[in-house]
N, C-alpha and C positions, 0 to 999 in steps of 0.2 A: 587430139587439140588439146589447146589449154583451157577451153572451156567443159573438158570432161569434169563428169560431176561425183563424187565417190557414191556409190552403192547406198549406203545408209542415210542420204540426203534425198535418194530420188522418191516420186510417188508412182503408185498403181497407176495403171493409164485411165480405169474408169474415172479417176476424180477431175480428170481435164475437163468433163463435162461440167462438172461443178465450177472449177476455175472460170471456164470461159462465159457458162451461163451468169455465175454472179457479178463478173464485170460487164456485162451486157444489160443487167437490170437492176439498173441504179436511179440516180436521180431526174434521167430522163421520161422515165414511166409515169413521171407526175406534168408534166406539162409539153410529150410531145404531139401531142393532139393537135396542138394550136398551131404550130408550125406547120405540120405536113398539110394542113387542108388549103395552103397559099396557092398551092398548085392547082391538084385536082379534087380539091374541095370533097364529096362524098364518095369519088371512087379514088380517094387515095388509099384505101385498103388494097389495093392494086399494086401500089405503088411500095406497099410495104412488102408482099411475094416479091415484088421484080428485087428491090433492094436486098433483101434474104436469099437469092440467088444469086445473084452476085457476089456475094460477100463470099458464097460454096467457093465460088473460083478461085476468089484473092487467098480463100484458107487454103486451098490447094496447091497453090503455087507457093505458098511460105512454107510447106512443109516438102514443098519438090525441092526448094534450095535448102532447108534445116536436113535432111534427111541423109544417111549413107556418106559419111556417119552422122552422128549427131553431133550439130552444132548449134551455134546463137548468129546473132546478128551482128557481131562484132565479127567473128568468124568471115561470115560473107561479105562485110564491108573493106578488110583485109584482103579478102582473097580477091575482092572487084577491083579498089582501089591504091591499093597497098597499103604497108603498116603504118605510115605514117597519116596522109592523109583521109584512110580508112576511118583510124582513130578519132580524128577531127572530123568525121560525118556522124562517127558512133556519138560523140561528145553531144551534138544536137539535140540526139533523144532527151538527155537528160532535160532540156529545155522542152522538151516536147509531153513527156510522161507530167514534167511539173508544173504543167499549165493544166493538164488532165484534170490533178488532183484538186489544185488552186481552184478548178471551174466548179468540181462537184461539191468541196467542201462550201464555196462562198455560197452557192444556191441553196443547202440545206441550211447554212446559218441565216439564209433571208427567211428561209421556210418558219422558222421557229421563230423568230423576230416577230415577223408577221401575223404568224397565228397563234402562237403561245405563249412569247415572254418579248412583248413589245417593250419593256422597260429595258431589258439586259442590253447592254454596247457589245458589239461585237468582238473585241477582243477577250471579253469572257467568256462567248462562248466557243471560241476559236481554241483559245487556252487550253479548255476543259476537253475538247474534243482530239486537239492534238497530242495532249497526255493518254488519252485510250490510241491513239494511233501508235504511239513509241509504243506501247506495252505490246500492242499484238503484231509488231512489225520487228522486233529484237526478238520474238518467240522464235523468228527463223520459218522457211518458207513452207513448211511441212504444218506449223501452226496455221499458217493464213490460209492453208488450203483445207482445214478442219474447219475453219471459221466460214468459209466460202460454202463448205456444204450445209453449212446451219444456215446461212443467209438464204439460199436456194430453196431449202424446204419452207421457210419463213414465207418467202415471196410467193412462192405455188399455192399457198396455203390462202393468202391474203386474197390471191385471183376469185375464191369462190365468194366471197364479198363484191363481186359484179352481177350477183344473181339479184341484190339488192335495185340496183339502178336501173336493171334489164326488167324490171316489172312494168315502168316505166316510161320505156320505150315507145317510139312514137315509128311506126316502117315508112311511113311517108317521106321522113327527113332520108332515108337510106337512097330514094329515090330523086331523078332516072338516074339510072347505071350504065356506064358507057357513055357517057356525054362528054366527054375530054378529050383534047388529043393528045397523041405521043408526047408530046416536048412537054404537058401540064404533070401526064406521070412521069416522067423523067426529072422533074423540077420537085415533086412531091418524094420521089427515090432518094434522090440527093436528101432531101432535111430526112426521111426517113431513114438513111443507111447512117446518120449522125449518132441515132439511138442506138446502133448494133458497137460502136465503138467500146473497146477494151480487149477483144480476143488478139488485137495485136500485139499484147505483152507476149503472150506463146514464143515471138522471136527471141524473146530473152529468157523464159523458162524452158523451154523445148529440152536442154539437154536435163533437166532434174525428170524427165516422164521415160519410166520403165518400158523398154519395147516401144519405141514409138511408133514403126514401123508398123505393128498390128494395132495399137489401141489408139490411133489417132482417129478413127471411126468413130470415137464419144467427142470429139470435138465437132466433127459435123453434126452428131445428134444434139450439140448443145446449142451451135446455129439455130438447126431446123427449131429445139424446144421457144428460144429466145424468138423465133417468127412470129412459132403457135400465139405465143403469150400476146405481143403487141399487136397480132391481128385481133385477137379476142377484147384487148381492151380497147381497140380501135373501132373495131364495130360496134360494141356498147355504147361509145363514149357519141358515135353518129346516131346513134340509135336517142342518145337521151338527147343532145342538144342540137337546139337547131343548127345552120351555119354563120346566122350571125352572132347568136350566142356565144357559140364557141371560139370565133375569134375574138370576142371580147373577154375572154376568162383565162386567166394567168396558169391556174393549176386545175384542168378540168378531172386529174385523178381524184382531189379532194375534195372538190364541190361536189362529184358524186357521194364522196363518203359520208358527206355531210348529213345525206338522207337518212341512212342509218342508225335506227332505234335500239338499244338494248335496256333492260328491267336495271341493270345495276352501273349504267355508263350514258351520263346524258348527251358527250360530245365522243362520239365515237371516234371521228378524224384526228383528235388528239391523241388517242392510243394507235391510230395509225400511223400518224405520224413518228412516236416515241420509237415503234416498231420498224420502219422503214429507217432509222439509224442502223440498225444490225444489217440493211440490204444494201445500205448505200457505202458503207465502212469499205468491202473489200474493193470500189471503184475508185477508192483511197488511196488504201495500202499497197493492192500491186502495183499500182505505179510507183508509188514513192519505194516500194521495195526494188523496181525496175531501175530507177537511180543510183541507189546504193550499189546493185548487180553491177552495173557499166562501170562505176569506178573501183569498185574491186578488181574488175578485168581489166580495167586502163591503165591504173594506177597501185593497187593491191592495195588501196587504201581500207584499213578497216572499216565492216557495214555499220557498227553500230556507232562510230564516229563521225562518220558523214552523213547520216541519219538525221543526227541532232543540229547538224548543218544548215541540211534539207529543211527541216522544220522548223527552225526559226527563220529563214528565209520565206518558208509559208505564212507564218505567224505573221510576219512585216509584211507581205504581200497584201493579205485578207483586208489591214485596217483601209486603206483607201476606198477600197468599194462598199460606200455606205448608202447607196440606192439602187434603187429598182433599175435603173436607165444604165448605169455603169455594169452592172452584173449581168443582165441582157447581152450588153456589147462585146463582154467578154464569153459570152457562151457562146455568140453567132463567130468570133473569133476564135473561139476553139474547135468549134464545129467546121468551119472551114479549112484548117490546118488539119485534123481528121481527117477528113474527107477525102482531100488531096494527096495525105499520106497514104490510106488504105488502098483509096482507088487507083491513085497514078504511080506515085514513087516505088511500092511494093511491086508492081507490074512491070516495071520499068526494073527493076534489081533484079526480078526473073529472068528477064529477057537478056539483060546484061551479064548476068551469072553463069547463063547457060554459053553464052557467045565465047564470053572468055575461056570457059573451060573446054570447049569446043577446037578452037584455037590451040589451046595447050598440048591437048591430047594430040592435034596434029602434026605439032612442033616435036614431040615426045618420039611420034610414029617415026620422025623423018630420021 
């Protein structure tokens, strides 16, 4: 296949765990609690479990169409829609991954401006961050994978800080349990599935995995670990905030970090925000790498050259979003696109791929 990757560019199978988990543990962990309770309230932890289980099914579908032999979504599109129309559909993915990167970058810049640097301009913060992104992405896919490894270690370590707000939790906030309808749970499940977005980039880096047939289990472990993390964070949040307070809190995770006191640091949440930069970088770098990978596969463009173009567009696109309302609207839009891409388009592509494969098999047998 044209998506064949040289052996020296491939990564060990267990590193898929860090790739997938790091792209799911991003800016959403700071604010998803306020959105998810809109449907099921204190029962929204059930919705996280439902969303996690559904995404395991979607991941299984992705692996089934990408495996035997190893290929990427560009090959799948060409197989299902023909070369010309398939390439056109693949081009749309550049916009999808670009919007994801833009949303994460804007959300983090907004946090920096509100919490730490209110006097700095958006263009100043975005320029500094884009220089870091360029340096990392030009290092190649293996460098990004290594960064994802350290990102997962950092995010997992910070989970222990939940011990402090848990001490002030009120068990009464968690009751009554099972007090919402199935439709309410589905609404919250839709909201929670958004925070798991990022694993769909597997559709493009699948050929970079060594022996994917035997190592794809690490992808399911990553999804499970992400579900456990979000579940733990949500439960602590539900115990710490009342429903009314939580619905009016923009960044519940940061609000909980404010109560942590250490002898050598007055504002722990400042340190938390700066460390979180290391955690959100993979959620921006991997989508941007996907954009360069698509253009390389479709037009044989040099990734570094197209990366400069993408980063320039990203810098321009960031500037108009100068208030919380616009950023929130973009986040909602991105969430809707991501939800339908993962929950609707991938299953549809799965059915279409195997239907066409079966028809072609019958023709060859005749």
